[in-house]
MDAnalysis code that builds the backbone (N, CA, C; Angstrom):
import MDAnalysis as mda
import numpy as np

u = mda.Universe.empty(537, n_residues=179, atom_resindex=np.repeat(np.arange(179), 3), trajectory=True)
u.add_TopologyAttr("name", ["N", "CA", "C"] * 179)
u.add_TopologyAttr("resid", np.arange(1, 180))
u.add_TopologyAttr("resname", ["MET", "TYR", "SER", "LEU", "PHE", "GLN", "TYR", "THR", "LYS", "LYS", "THR", "SER", "LEU", "LYS", "ASP", "GLN", "LYS", "ILE", "TYR", "LYS", "LEU", "PHE", "PHE", "LEU", "THR", "PHE", "ILE", "PHE", "PHE", "LEU", "PHE", "SER", "TYR", "SER", "THR", "ALA", "SER", "SER", "GLN", "ASN", "THR", "ASN", "ASN", "ALA", "ASP", "LEU", "LEU", "GLU", "HIS", "ALA", "ALA", "GLN", "GLN", "THR", "ARG", "ASP", "ASP", "GLN", "TYR", "ASP", "SER", "SER", "ILE", "ALA", "ILE", "ILE", "LYS", "GLN", "VAL", "GLN", "THR", "ARG", "LEU", "ASP", "THR", "SER", "LYS", "ASN", "ASN", "PRO", "LEU", "TYR", "ALA", "LYS", "SER", "PHE", "GLN", "VAL", "LEU", "ALA", "GLU", "ASN", "PHE", "MET", "ASN", "THR", "SER", "GLU", "TYR", "LYS", "LYS", "ALA", "ASP", "SER", "VAL", "LEU", "TYR", "ILE", "GLY", "ASN", "ASN", "ILE", "LEU", "GLN", "GLN", "LEU", "SER", "GLY", "ASN", "HIS", "SER", "LEU", "LEU", "LEU", "ALA", "ASP", "TYR", "TYR", "HIS", "THR", "ILE", "SER", "ARG", "ASN", "LEU", "GLY", "ALA", "GLN", "ASN", "LYS", "TYR", "ASP", "ALA", "ALA", "LEU", "SER", "PHE", "GLU", "LYS", "LYS", "ALA", "PHE", "ASP", "ILE", "TRP", "THR", "SER", "VAL", "TYR", "GLY", "GLU", "ASN", "HIS", "PRO", "LEU", "ILE", "ALA", "SER", "SER", "LEU", "SER", "GLN", "ILE", "VAL", "PHE", "ASN", "MET", "ARG", "LEU"])
u.atoms.positions = np.array([
    [40.690, 2.699, -3.036],
    [39.294, 2.790, -2.668],
    [39.126, 2.208, -1.269],
    [38.415, 2.912, -0.425],
    [38.225, 2.500, 0.961],
    [36.948, 1.701, 1.116],
    [37.000, 0.705, 1.953],
    [35.768, 0.024, 2.324],
    [35.106, 0.847, 3.425],
    [33.878, 0.536, 3.740],
    [33.172, 1.251, 4.791],
    [33.894, 1.089, 6.117],
    [34.424, -0.091, 6.371],
    [35.125, -0.345, 7.625],
    [36.378, 0.526, 7.716],
    [37.153, 0.577, 6.631],
    [38.361, 1.396, 6.647],
    [38.013, 2.873, 6.801],
    [36.942, 3.283, 6.151],
    [36.548, 4.681, 6.207],
    [36.167, 5.064, 7.631],
    [35.410, 4.208, 8.299],
    [34.980, 4.530, 9.654],
    [36.153, 4.501, 10.628],
    [37.196, 3.718, 10.328],
    [38.363, 3.714, 11.205],
    [39.080, 5.060, 11.155],
    [39.015, 5.736, 10.030],
    [39.728, 6.992, 9.864],
    [38.889, 8.201, 10.279],
    [37.585, 8.002, 10.538],
    [36.730, 9.127, 10.929],
    [36.761, 9.311, 12.433],
    [36.377, 10.478, 12.836],
    [36.366, 10.771, 14.276],
    [35.206, 10.038, 14.939],
    [35.274, 9.944, 16.232],
    [34.219, 9.297, 16.999],
    [32.901, 10.032, 16.817],
    [32.951, 11.355, 16.760],
    [31.749, 12.159, 16.556],
    [31.123, 11.849, 15.202],
    [31.931, 11.777, 14.150],
    [31.412, 11.458, 12.818],
    [30.828, 10.049, 12.771],
    [31.468, 9.115, 13.466],
    [30.944, 7.752, 13.508],
    [29.565, 7.725, 14.160],
    [29.382, 8.515, 15.209],
    [28.076, 8.577, 15.873],
    [27.028, 9.175, 14.945],
    [27.439, 10.172, 14.182],
    [26.512, 10.779, 13.226],
    [26.115, 9.769, 12.162],
    [27.095, 8.999, 11.657],
    [26.795, 7.971, 10.659],
    [25.856, 6.914, 11.226],
    [26.083, 6.504, 12.461],
    [25.220, 5.510, 13.099],
    [23.808, 6.065, 13.281],
    [23.725, 7.314, 13.711],
    [22.424, 7.935, 13.903],
    [21.675, 8.030, 12.569],
    [22.422, 8.424, 11.534],
    [21.821, 8.496, 10.206],
    [21.337, 7.118, 9.766],
    [22.152, 6.095, 9.957],
    [21.816, 4.732, 9.568],
    [20.565, 4.255, 10.315],
    [20.522, 4.480, 11.622],
    [19.376, 4.051, 12.417],
    [18.103, 4.804, 12.015],
    [18.251, 6.091, 11.724],
    [17.108, 6.877, 11.269],
    [16.585, 6.344, 9.939],
    [17.515, 6.012, 9.054],
    [17.143, 5.464, 7.755],
    [16.403, 4.132, 7.919],
    [16.889, 3.265, 8.779],
    [16.246, 1.971, 9.026],
    [14.847, 2.191, 9.615],
    [14.743, 3.125, 10.572],
    [13.449, 3.426, 11.171],
    [12.469, 3.926, 10.108],
    [12.939, 4.799, 9.219],
    [12.100, 5.311, 8.151],
    [11.612, 4.178, 7.250],
    [12.498, 3.277, 6.876],
    [12.112, 2.155, 6.025],
    [11.067, 1.284, 6.718],
    [11.278, 1.018, 8.012],
    [10.334, 0.210, 8.762],
    [8.978, 0.914, 8.848],
    [8.985, 2.209, 9.117],
    [7.736, 2.970, 9.237],
    [6.984, 2.969, 7.914],
    [7.706, 3.183, 6.829],
    [7.075, 3.202, 5.510],
    [6.491, 1.832, 5.188],
    [7.249, 0.789, 5.494],
    [6.792, -0.568, 5.233],
    [5.538, -0.877, 6.038],
    [5.501, -0.474, 7.300],
    [4.349, -0.722, 8.159],
    [3.133, 0.035, 7.656],
    [3.297, 1.317, 7.308],
    [2.178, 2.116, 6.808],
    [1.659, 1.538, 5.496],
    [2.556, 1.145, 4.622],
    [2.169, 0.566, 3.344],
    [1.419, -0.747, 3.568],
    [1.892, -1.539, 4.508],
    [1.247, -2.803, 4.831],
    [-0.154, -2.575, 5.387],
    [-0.318, -1.557, 6.249],
    [-1.628, -1.262, 6.812],
    [-2.591, -0.795, 5.726],
    [-2.115, 0.028, 4.788],
    [-2.978, 0.464, 3.692],
    [-3.406, -0.714, 2.837],
    [-2.472, -1.633, 2.570],
    [-2.812, -2.822, 1.796],
    [-3.849, -3.646, 2.540],
    [-3.652, -3.818, 3.833],
    [-4.597, -4.565, 4.644],
    [-5.969, -3.903, 4.626],
    [-6.018, -2.578, 4.768],
    [-7.287, -1.856, 4.724],
    [-7.945, -1.972, 3.352],
    [-7.152, -1.910, 2.304],
    [-7.691, -2.058, 0.951],
    [-8.276, -3.458, 0.766],
    [-7.588, -4.464, 1.285],
    [-8.103, -5.833, 1.208],
    [-9.410, -5.965, 1.987],
    [-9.457, -5.337, 3.161],
    [-10.683, -5.374, 3.966],
    [-11.843, -4.705, 3.235],
    [-11.574, -3.558, 2.587],
    [-12.639, -2.879, 1.845],
    [-13.122, -3.725, 0.666],
    [-12.193, -4.400, 0.016],
    [-12.594, -5.282, -1.084],
    [-13.447, -6.434, -0.548],
    [-13.079, -6.952, 0.623],
    [-13.871, -8.009, 1.258],
    [-15.263, -7.475, 1.614],
    [-15.336, -6.250, 2.132],
    [-16.627, -5.642, 2.463],
    [-17.472, -5.477, 1.207],
    [-16.853, -5.063, 0.107],
    [-17.581, -4.913, -1.156],
    [-18.120, -6.268, -1.622],
    [-17.317, -7.312, -1.451],
    [-17.778, -8.658, -1.829],
    [-18.939, -9.092, -0.939],
    [-18.857, -8.772, 0.347],
    [-19.961, -9.080, 1.261],
    [-21.242, -8.359, 0.813],
    [-21.101, -7.127, 0.336],
    [-22.251, -6.384, -0.166],
    [-22.841, -7.079, -1.387],
    [-21.967, -7.489, -2.315],
    [-22.448, -8.180, -3.512],
    [-23.132, -9.501, -3.161],
    [-22.719, -10.108, -2.038],
    [-23.310, -11.372, -1.587],
    [-24.483, -11.165, -0.636],
    [-24.988, -9.939, -0.543],
    [-26.115, -9.585, 0.330],
    [-25.837, -9.842, 1.813],
    [-24.588, -9.740, 2.210],
    [-24.191, -9.886, 3.620],
    [-23.935, -8.491, 4.188],
    [-24.998, -7.698, 4.306],
    [-24.870, -6.281, 4.617],
    [-24.326, -6.008, 6.017],
    [-24.799, -6.759, 7.008],
    [-24.313, -6.533, 8.378],
    [-22.817, -6.796, 8.478],
    [-22.370, -7.857, 7.845],
    [-20.943, -8.185, 7.843],
    [-20.143, -7.100, 7.134],
    [-20.667, -6.644, 6.010],
    [-19.992, -5.603, 5.242],
    [-19.869, -4.313, 6.046],
    [-20.952, -3.920, 6.705],
    [-20.933, -2.682, 7.492],
    [-19.963, -2.786, 8.656],
    [-19.886, -3.957, 9.280],
    [-18.935, -4.150, 10.386],
    [-17.495, -3.989, 9.899],
    [-17.201, -4.531, 8.727],
    [-15.846, -4.409, 8.157],
    [-15.550, -2.949, 7.824],
    [-16.527, -2.265, 7.236],
    [-16.336, -0.854, 6.875],
    [-16.059, -0.022, 8.119],
    [-16.813, -0.251, 9.170],
    [-16.593, 0.495, 10.420],
    [-15.206, 0.220, 10.984],
    [-14.755, -1.017, 10.857],
    [-13.403, -1.370, 11.324],
    [-12.348, -0.580, 10.543],
    [-12.487, -0.523, 9.234],
    [-11.537, 0.218, 8.399],
    [-11.605, 1.708, 8.715],
    [-12.816, 2.244, 8.862],
    [-12.946, 3.671, 9.158],
    [-12.341, 4.019, 10.511],
    [-12.476, 3.136, 11.477],
    [-11.865, 3.365, 12.791],
    [-10.352, 3.380, 12.670],
    [-9.812, 2.471, 11.899],
    [-8.352, 2.427, 11.692],
    [-7.839, 3.685, 11.009],
    [-8.630, 4.186, 10.070],
    [-8.194, 5.335, 9.260],
    [-8.638, 6.670, 9.834],
    [-9.305, 6.657, 10.971],
    [-9.879, 7.872, 11.537],
    [-8.845, 8.978, 11.736],
    [-7.624, 8.607, 12.049],
    [-6.587, 9.617, 12.265],
    [-5.999, 10.124, 10.955],
    [-6.256, 9.434, 9.861],
    [-5.719, 9.871, 8.563],
    [-6.859, 9.994, 7.557],
    [-7.739, 10.939, 7.801],
    [-8.920, 11.106, 6.957],
    [-8.587, 11.613, 5.563],
    [-7.331, 11.954, 5.342],
    [-6.935, 12.387, 4.004],
    [-6.453, 11.198, 3.179],
    [-6.847, 10.012, 3.567],
    [-6.470, 8.785, 2.877],
    [-7.580, 8.426, 1.880],
    [-7.236, 8.113, 0.631],
    [-8.264, 7.748, -0.343],
    [-9.080, 6.524, 0.085],
    [-8.470, 5.639, 0.885],
    [-9.216, 4.476, 1.356],
    [-10.353, 4.884, 2.290],
    [-10.147, 5.974, 3.022],
    [-11.208, 6.468, 3.902],
    [-12.409, 6.902, 3.056],
    [-12.132, 7.593, 1.965],
    [-13.209, 8.002, 1.054],
    [-13.857, 6.768, 0.421],
    [-13.043, 5.793, 0.031],
    [-13.564, 4.566, -0.588],
    [-14.495, 3.827, 0.368],
    [-14.211, 3.892, 1.676],
    [-15.060, 3.187, 2.641],
    [-16.488, 3.723, 2.611],
    [-16.643, 5.020, 2.367],
    [-17.991, 5.590, 2.281],
    [-18.713, 5.117, 1.020],
    [-17.957, 4.907, -0.041],
    [-18.570, 4.414, -1.271],
    [-19.087, 2.992, -1.074],
    [-18.302, 2.152, -0.423],
    [-18.736, 0.772, -0.169],
    [-19.956, 0.771, 0.751],
    [-19.959, 1.661, 1.732],
    [-21.118, 1.778, 2.621],
    [-22.357, 2.217, 1.832],
    [-22.172, 3.142, 0.912],
    [-23.290, 3.593, 0.074],
    [-23.842, 2.445, -0.770],
    [-22.965, 1.578, -1.250],
    [-23.414, 0.413, -2.032],
    [-24.343, -0.459, -1.185],
    [-24.024, -0.601, 0.103],
    [-24.903, -1.351, 1.007],
    [-26.283, -0.714, 1.051],
    [-26.304, 0.597, 1.233],
    [-27.585, 1.295, 1.319],
    [-28.355, 1.217, 0.001],
    [-27.648, 1.323, -1.109],
    [-28.314, 1.242, -2.405],
    [-28.925, -0.146, -2.619],
    [-28.214, -1.183, -2.202],
    [-28.717, -2.546, -2.387],
    [-29.918, -2.853, -1.497],
    [-30.110, -2.064, -0.457],
    [-31.282, -2.250, 0.404],
    [-32.312, -1.134, 0.162],
    [-32.165, -0.428, -0.954],
    [-33.079, 0.645, -1.382],
    [-33.150, 1.809, -0.391],
    [-32.087, 2.033, 0.350],
    [-32.013, 3.179, 1.258],
    [-31.200, 4.281, 0.573],
    [-31.804, 4.854, -0.451],
    [-31.089, 5.778, -1.320],
    [-30.729, 7.100, -0.641],
    [-31.552, 7.560, 0.260],
    [-31.247, 8.813, 0.979],
    [-30.011, 8.632, 1.859],
    [-29.899, 7.490, 2.518],
    [-28.694, 7.213, 3.318],
    [-27.476, 7.123, 2.407],
    [-27.669, 6.499, 1.257],
    [-26.564, 6.409, 0.293],
    [-26.142, 7.797, -0.159],
    [-27.130, 8.675, -0.399],
    [-26.819, 10.061, -0.777],
    [-25.895, 10.718, 0.247],
    [-26.248, 10.574, 1.520],
    [-25.489, 11.282, 2.556],
    [-24.060, 10.746, 2.674],
    [-23.873, 9.436, 2.608],
    [-22.502, 8.926, 2.735],
    [-21.691, 9.173, 1.471],
    [-22.348, 9.169, 0.316],
    [-21.633, 9.508, -0.923],
    [-21.188, 10.967, -0.901],
    [-22.012, 11.825, -0.345],
    [-21.656, 13.239, -0.217],
    [-20.414, 13.397, 0.661],
    [-20.375, 12.690, 1.787],
    [-19.220, 12.762, 2.687],
    [-17.962, 12.275, 1.979],
    [-18.058, 11.110, 1.366],
    [-16.892, 10.546, 0.672],
    [-16.420, 11.395, -0.485],
    [-17.361, 11.948, -1.238],
    [-17.003, 12.808, -2.369],
    [-16.283, 14.060, -1.881],
    [-16.737, 14.639, -0.773],
    [-16.055, 15.814, -0.213],
    [-14.633, 15.475, 0.219],
    [-14.444, 14.309, 0.808],
    [-13.092, 13.877, 1.203],
    [-12.214, 13.767, -0.030],
    [-12.746, 13.139, -1.081],
    [-11.969, 12.981, -2.318],
    [-11.599, 14.322, -2.926],
    [-12.522, 15.262, -2.918],
    [-12.261, 16.576, -3.506],
    [-11.133, 17.302, -2.776],
    [-10.955, 17.017, -1.478],
    [-9.943, 17.700, -0.676],
    [-8.579, 17.020, -0.725],
    [-8.518, 15.819, -1.263],
    [-7.243, 15.107, -1.309],
    [-6.315, 15.718, -2.344],
    [-5.055, 15.737, -2.005],
    [-4.080, 16.162, -3.002],
    [-3.629, 14.923, -3.764],
    [-3.095, 15.141, -4.914],
    [-2.632, 14.018, -5.720],
    [-3.672, 13.635, -6.762],
    [-3.349, 12.634, -7.535],
    [-4.206, 12.208, -8.624],
    [-5.032, 11.008, -8.183],
    [-6.286, 11.244, -7.924],
    [-7.211, 10.178, -7.545],
    [-8.370, 10.153, -8.533],
    [-8.069, 10.429, -9.799],
    [-9.125, 10.594, -10.787],
    [-9.924, 9.314, -11.008],
    [-9.283, 8.155, -10.960],
    [-10.027, 6.919, -11.179],
    [-10.994, 6.641, -10.037],
    [-10.565, 6.916, -8.821],
    [-11.465, 6.759, -7.677],
    [-12.608, 7.766, -7.770],
    [-12.295, 8.967, -8.203],
    [-13.324, 9.994, -8.371],
    [-14.322, 9.573, -9.455],
    [-13.823, 9.018, -10.541],
    [-14.714, 8.540, -11.602],
    [-15.617, 7.424, -11.091],
    [-15.056, 6.536, -10.299],
    [-15.841, 5.457, -9.712],
    [-16.914, 6.022, -8.786],
    [-16.549, 7.054, -8.040],
    [-17.515, 7.736, -7.169],
    [-18.639, 8.358, -7.987],
    [-18.269, 9.073, -9.056],
    [-19.278, 9.696, -9.914],
    [-20.242, 8.642, -10.469],
    [-19.704, 7.511, -10.851],
    [-20.523, 6.423, -11.388],
    [-21.504, 5.913, -10.329],
    [-21.027, 5.751, -9.097],
    [-21.888, 5.290, -8.009],
    [-22.962, 6.332, -7.688],
    [-22.567, 7.594, -7.658],
    [-23.541, 8.662, -7.417],
    [-24.608, 8.648, -8.516],
    [-24.179, 8.465, -9.755],
    [-25.115, 8.430, -10.882],
    [-26.097, 7.273, -10.731],
    [-25.597, 6.105, -10.362],
    [-26.483, 4.956, -10.176],
    [-27.491, 5.213, -9.062],
    [-27.036, 5.828, -7.981],
    [-27.922, 6.117, -6.855],
    [-28.991, 7.142, -7.246],
    [-28.583, 8.193, -7.941],
    [-29.552, 9.203, -8.374],
    [-30.530, 8.630, -9.393],
    [-30.030, 7.804, -10.298],
    [-30.901, 7.165, -11.289],
    [-31.952, 6.280, -10.623],
    [-31.559, 5.588, -9.551],
    [-32.500, 4.732, -8.824],
    [-33.596, 5.555, -8.147],
    [-33.317, 6.851, -7.935],
    [-34.299, 7.753, -7.325],
    [-35.061, 8.570, -8.381],
    [-34.893, 8.191, -9.643],
    [-35.534, 8.872, -10.770],
    [-35.063, 10.311, -10.941],
    [-33.876, 10.617, -10.499],
    [-33.286, 11.952, -10.685],
    [-32.326, 11.862, -11.872],
    [-32.889, 11.688, -13.041],
    [-32.108, 11.344, -14.227],
    [-31.182, 12.450, -14.709],
    [-31.607, 13.687, -14.640],
    [-30.756, 14.779, -15.108],
    [-29.474, 14.886, -14.275],
    [-29.632, 14.835, -12.956],
    [-28.457, 14.896, -12.073],
    [-27.588, 13.659, -12.270],
    [-28.235, 12.503, -12.420],
    [-27.484, 11.259, -12.622],
    [-26.677, 11.319, -13.910],
    [-27.290, 11.848, -14.947],
    [-26.614, 11.966, -16.243],
    [-25.376, 12.855, -16.138],
    [-25.489, 13.932, -15.396],
    [-24.364, 14.850, -15.211],
    [-23.171, 14.145, -14.561],
    [-23.433, 13.371, -13.507],
    [-22.347, 12.660, -12.833],
    [-21.765, 11.558, -13.711],
    [-22.626, 10.874, -14.448],
    [-22.127, 9.787, -15.299],
    [-21.268, 10.315, -16.431],
    [-21.604, 11.480, -16.955],
    [-20.769, 12.081, -18.001],
    [-19.383, 12.420, -17.459],
    [-19.314, 12.860, -16.202],
    [-18.010, 13.139, -15.582],
    [-17.190, 11.853, -15.473],
    [-17.832, 10.781, -15.032],
    [-17.136, 9.486, -14.926],
    [-16.662, 9.026, -16.300],
    [-17.546, 9.140, -17.279],
    [-17.215, 8.738, -18.644],
    [-16.000, 9.499, -19.173],
    [-15.986, 10.807, -18.965],
    [-14.861, 11.626, -19.451],
    [-13.540, 11.212, -18.812],
    [-13.559, 10.962, -17.509],
    [-12.318, 10.544, -16.823],
    [-11.874, 9.188, -17.332],
    [-12.790, 8.225, -17.380],
    [-12.425, 6.882, -17.820],
    [-11.941, 6.874, -19.262],
    [-12.579, 7.649, -20.126],
    [-12.156, 7.705, -21.526],
    [-10.756, 8.295, -21.645],
    [-10.468, 9.323, -20.854],
    [-9.137, 9.937, -20.933],
    [-8.047, 9.004, -20.405],
    [-8.397, 8.141, -19.461],
    [-7.396, 7.234, -18.881],
    [-7.285, 5.943, -19.692],
    [-8.415, 5.330, -20.036],
    [-8.407, 3.999, -20.645],
    [-8.613, 3.979, -22.154],
    [-9.087, 5.056, -22.721],
    [-9.455, 5.020, -24.125],
    [-10.890, 4.530, -24.262],
    [-11.306, 4.287, -25.487],
    [-12.710, 3.950, -25.723],
    [-13.015, 2.465, -25.664],
    [-12.014, 1.595, -25.649],
    [-12.242, 0.150, -25.688],
    [-11.954, -0.495, -24.339],
    [-12.692, -0.075, -23.333],
    [-12.505, -0.617, -21.986],
    [-13.885, -0.964, -21.426],
    [-13.984, -2.026, -20.611],
    [-15.289, -2.416, -20.052],
    [-15.973, -1.308, -19.239],
    [-15.203, -0.457, -18.568],
    [-15.820, 0.631, -17.804],
    [-16.527, 1.630, -18.711],
    [-16.015, 1.788, -19.919],
    [-16.653, 2.705, -20.873],
    [-18.021, 2.149, -21.263],
    [-18.084, 0.836, -21.489],
    [-19.365, 0.212, -21.817],
    [-20.347, 0.355, -20.659],
    [-19.865, 0.155, -19.449],
    [-20.717, 0.303, -18.261],
    [-21.230, 1.731, -18.140],
    [-20.346, 2.686, -18.387],
    [-20.725, 4.087, -18.294],
    [-21.743, 4.451, -19.377],
    [-21.524, 3.968, -20.585],
    [-22.479, 4.244, -21.662],
    [-23.847, 3.644, -21.350],
    [-23.839, 2.473, -20.753],
    [-25.093, 1.843, -20.354],
    [-25.825, 2.695, -19.316],
    [-25.081, 3.238, -18.369],
    [-25.678, 4.090, -17.340],
    [-26.188, 5.398, -17.954],
    [-25.456, 5.920, -18.922],
    [-25.902, 7.147, -19.603],
    [-27.233, 6.901, -20.311],
    [-27.332, 5.777, -21.018],
    [-28.585, 5.445, -21.710],
    [-29.720, 5.284, -20.698],
    [-29.432, 4.608, -19.584],
    [-30.450, 4.442, -18.521],
    [-30.941, 5.792, -18.016],
    [-30.023, 6.737, -17.837],
    [-30.377, 8.048, -17.291],
    [-31.015, 8.986, -18.311],
    [-31.029, 8.596, -19.574],
    [-31.623, 9.439, -20.605],
    [-33.079, 9.077, -20.858],
    [-33.713, 8.448, -19.915],
    [-35.129, 8.091, -20.059],
    [-35.953, 9.357, -20.349],
    [-36.866, 9.191, -21.213],
    [-37.730, 10.331, -21.575],
    [-39.110, 10.183, -20.985],
])
C-alpha cells in the first residue's frame, strides 16, 4: 500500500500539478461554503435580533437591522432569509397598526417564498399565519381564515396535533370565525 507521498513520487509532474490544483480547488470550495454558511447564520441571528426588537417595541432599531440584512442579501434574493426579512418588517407595521404597509411587504415576501426551490414549508406556514393575523386585524376574517387553515395544515403535517403552533393556529382560526 502506498502512502500519498510515495504515490506522488511515482506520478508525473503534470499529474502532480493536477492533484495540487484539485486540492487547492477543494480547499477554496470548503472555505467558500464555510463563509457563505457563516454569513447566513449571521443574517439569521440579525433577523432574530430584529424580531426581538419588534417584540420590545424598538421599531426603528428593528427596521435598521432588517434593512442591513436586506442589503446584504440583495444579490441573493432567492434566499429564504430575504423572504423572512419582509415578514419581520411586516410585524413592525402590524405592531404600529399600519396594516396596509404590512400587507404590501407580506405580499412581496410571500412571492419570494413561492418562487424558491426546495422545501420551505415551515417558513411558508409561518408566513400564512402572519398574513392571517394581519388580515384578521383588518376585519377581513374570511381571507384570514383561508390563510390560517393553510398554516394549520402544514404545521399539522410536520409536527402532528400536539405542538404549541397547532394551539396558536387553532386560536387564530377561532378568532377569524367571528360571526
